[in-house]
N, C-alpha and C positions, 0 to 999 in steps of 0.2 A: 352586503346588501346593495344592489345597484341603484344609482340615482334614477335611472330610466324607469324603474318600477313606480316612481312617484310623479310621473309626468302624464299629462292628458291634453287633448285638443279642445280648445275653447273658442268658439266664434267671438269676434270682437264686439258684436252687437249685444252679447250677453253680459258685458262688463258694465254694470250700472253706473250711470253718470250723475243722477240726481236722487235725492232721498224720497221715500214714499211718505205720504201724509194720509192718516195719522201713522205714527211710527209702527204701531203694532199690527197694521194691516198688511205688512209684508208676508210673503209666503213662508211656510215652515215645512221642511221635509223631515218627517219623523222616521228614524231608522232604529229598528230593534236589532241590537248588536248580536243577539243570540240566534234569532230566526232569520235575519236579513230581510224581514218584512219592511216594506216602505209605505208610508201614507203621505198624501199630499194635503196639507192643512194651511191655516193662517196662523200667524204668531199669536194672536189673541186666543187661539185654541189651547195654549198652554194650560189654561185653567182646567181643561179636561184631562190633563196628564199629571198634574202636580196636586198633592194633597198633604194632610197633616204629618205624614211620615217623611216628607221631603224637606231638605234644607237647601235654599237657594243662595249661592255664594257669588257676590258681584265685586268687580273691581272699581273702586271709587276714585281712581286717578282722574286728573283733569288736564286737558290739553292747553298748553300755553301757546301764545302767539309767537311762534318760533322762527318765522321767516321774515326777512326784511329785504326789500328790493328798492333800488333808487340810485341816484348819483351821489357819490361820496366825495369828500375832499380829503386828499392825502397831502399834509404839509411836507415839503421837501427842502432840506437844507442844501444850499449850492454845492457843498463839497460831496454830496451824496447822490448826484444826478445819475451816475452810472452804477450805483450799487446800494446795498442796504447798510445799515449801521454796523452790523456784524462783519460784513465783507470788508468794510473800511477800518474796522477795529477802532471805532470812535465810541467812547462811553455815551450811553443814552443821556446821562446827566449833563453832558457838554453842550447839548443842543436845547436852547431855551426857546419858549414860545415867542418871545419878543424878537427873535431873530427871523421868524417866519413871516413873510409878507405875501401879498397876492401874486407876485411874480414867481413865487416858489411853491405853488399849489397845483396839484393835478386834480381834475374833476373827471371821475371815470364811473361808468355804470358798474354796480356791484350788487351781489346777493350774499347774504349771510344766513346760515341756518343753524340755530342752536341744537346741539346734540345731547350733551351730557354735562351737568354742572360739576365743576371741580372744586370750587370754594364759593364763598358768598358773592364774589364778583368776577370769578373766572369760569369760562365754559370751554368745552371741547366743541369746535364748530366746523362746518363746511363753509368755505368761502370761495367766491368767484369774483374776479379772475384771480385764481390762486397764485399765478406766477408774479403778479404785480404786488401782492400783499406779502412782502418778505418779513423776516423776523425783525422785531422792534419798530415796524411800521406803525405810525400813529394815524388813526382814521377818525374823521369827524363827520357825524350825520346828525342833523338837527342839533339837539342839545345833548347828544350822547357821544362820548369819545371812547375809543378802545385801541388797545395796543396788542400786536401780534407778539406773544411771549415765546412760543415754541412751534415747531413745524414737524409734521410727520405725514409724508405723501400729500394728499389733498386736505388733511386735517390741519387745523390751527388751534392752539390753545390761545384764547383771547381773554384779555383782562379789560373789563369795563370800568369807567370812572364812576359808576353809580353802584350802590350796594342793594342788597336783597329787595326790600319793599319799594324803594324808589325806582329800582331797575324794572320791576314788574309793572309799576304804575306807567312807566314810559312805554314799554313794549305793548301794553294793553291799548294804547292810543294810536301808535303809529306802525305797529308790526302787523303781520297777517297770520291767520291760522293756517298751518301747513296742511295741505291736502295730498293724499297719495298720488304718485306720479301717473297712475293709470286713469285718474279722473281728469278729464280735459275741460269739462265745463266749469264755469265759475260758480262757487257756492254763494248764493245770495244771502243766506242766513247762516252765519258761522256757528250758531247754537245747535244746528242740526248735526254738527260734528262733535258734540259733547253729549254724554249721557245725562239723563235727567237727575241722576244721583251723584254726578261728579262733584268732587270736593277738594281734593289735595292736588295742587298744581305741580307739574313737572314733566308731564308726557309731551312728546312731539307727534304722537299719533293716538287716535282714540281706541279704546277697547271695544271694537265694533260690534261684537255680539250683544253688548249692553245697550247699543243704540236703539234697539227695537222696543225697549220697555218704555211705557208711559206711566205717569203717577197713578192713573186709574187702574191699569193692569196690575201694578204692584199692590194696590189696595185690595183688589179682588183676590189675589193670591194670599194676602194676610188674612182676609176674612175666611179663607178655607183652612187657616191655621198652618199655612206653609211658613216655615221659619226663614228669615232673610238676614244674611250676614254680609259684612263687607271686609275686603282685604285691599292691599295696595300693591300694584306692580306699575312702576313708571316705565312707559314704553319709549324706547330710544330707536334710532334709525336702523339698527341692526335687524329689526323685525321685518324690514322689506328686503333684506338680502337673501338671495337664492343660495342653496347649497352649492358649493363650487368644487366638490370632490366627487370622483366617480363612485367611490364606496361611501355611503352615508356615514359609516361609522368612523371615518377619518375626518369628518367635519368638526371644526372648532366653532361652537355656537357662540353667539353674542351674549354679553352679560346684560342684566337688568336689575334695577333696585327693587327690592320687595320689602314689605313691612307687614307684621301681624302683631297686634297688641295682645297682652296676656289675657284680658277678659274675653276677647273673641275666640282666642285659641282654646280657652277652658270650656266655653260654651259649645264649640264645635266638637271637642273631644267627648263631652257629655252626650251630645246628640249621636255621635258615632257609636258610643258604647251602649246606647239605648236602641241600637239597630235602625236609626234613621238613615235615609239615603242622601248622600252629598251630591247635589247638582250644581256643577261648576259652570258659570256663565263666561265663556270665552277661554281661549288658550292661555290668556294672561292669569286669570284666576286659578286655572288649573296648574300652571307652572309655579304659582305662589304656594298653593296648598301642598303640592308634592315636594317642593323644596324645603318646607318646614316640617315635613313628616319625618320623625326620627325612627319610627317603626310602624308596622301596620296599625292603623286606627288611632294613632297618636301624633298630635302636632306639638311643636315647641313654639315659643313666641320670640321674636327678635326683629331686627332690621339688618339687611345686608345686601350684597349684590349676589345674584344667582347665575350660575352657568349651567344649570340643569338641562340636560338634553334628553328629551323623551322620544324614543323610537320603538318600533316593533320589538317585542320580547321584553319591554320594560316592565319591571315589577311594581304595579300600581299599589300605593299604600293608603290612599285616603279618598280619592275621587271615584264616584260610582257612575255618574252620568254627566253629559256635557251638552251645553247649548252653544253652538258656534256658527260662524259664517262660512262660506265656501272660500277656500284658500288658494293662493297662487301655486301653479305647478312647480315642483322641485323646491318647495319651501319647507323649512323646519316645522311650520305650523301644520302643513299637510301630513308630515311624517308623524307629528304628535297625535293627530286624530286617527291615523292609521294604526297607531299602537293601541288605542282604546277599543277600536272596532274591527281590527285586522284589515290589512290593506286591500284584500280582494273585496271585502264588504264595502269599504269606502269607495273603491273604484266603481263598483256597481251602482252605488248611490249617486256618484258624480255623473255617471253615464245617464242615469235617470233625470238628474237635474238638467243637464244639457239638452236631452231630448224634449223635456217639458218646459224648456225656456225659463228656468229660474234665473234670477239676477245675481250675478257673482260679485264677490269682494265686498268692499266697504258699504256701498249703497245698492241693494243689499237684500238678499233673502237669507234664510237661516236654516240650520239643521239641528234637530234634537236627537242626540244618540242616547238611547235609553236601554 
């Protein structure tokens, strides 16, 4: 299946730069996957489409302040002016902090972006300028120190001198909430890039389909006896990566951490067996549910990393309907939604969205595939 089949033209002015207030006043394209019928609604109109037979599944991950910009201090030992510790084969332990003075320091602009946690104080990161940050380089920023432990292309395994709770306290005060690269305007209120139900920190991007919900809308749905459940998928940088193979079946999709507790899986299994409809909010909740489906209509519970790749002709095991945003061309997310509603149906819906000037990507109009 060719990648070009999942491409489309999008005018730049339709890439939303700022969020809408209130959240649930964004537009909603309602797509019937059986009849191809399209309706133009608002997100708060979900109350007209969901009822007591529906189960809404949301991703409760929370975005961490994963990006840090500024000038950093790199302590440099005189013997290492032209190379790294590994290049000179000098043990790290032989260089003492007392040997470092102001004459042996470099002050350079730097950016670090947390990607994936490896241990309590180690992270897989993107760093710039990556050529200067060599293996065993020790970096100082404010009261946070870190050491480059491993190198893989532009990635660095970084070990921080602060552990879990203290580390997150620090980044909460001096780091920035990461915003997708296609958003050029500054986000004045970082809480708008969090869902109102976010709880478990670890994501570097928001589950954007969930950004439309307000506490009031959730309350209205609960009053209609809509069941609401929560899963966890922590979103890492791979979510922004475009498919880079001509045949989409050759693509190696990114991994992401998922979690589903036993009580929630048991309730979801009971709902499914009683013929209730599973409405997944976002591709992340969808990937979580389908990853834990061990057979049609049955989930297991666990926590793991998933590499599930959903594309046309995928055998759906648990999810019935999907609430999602509009996705980037040639992305694995667009391929996923094309599996649930067939790609020609999705192409038609996207053409309608462009013609009717829907707001694309994170900030943000939505689609309900029913």
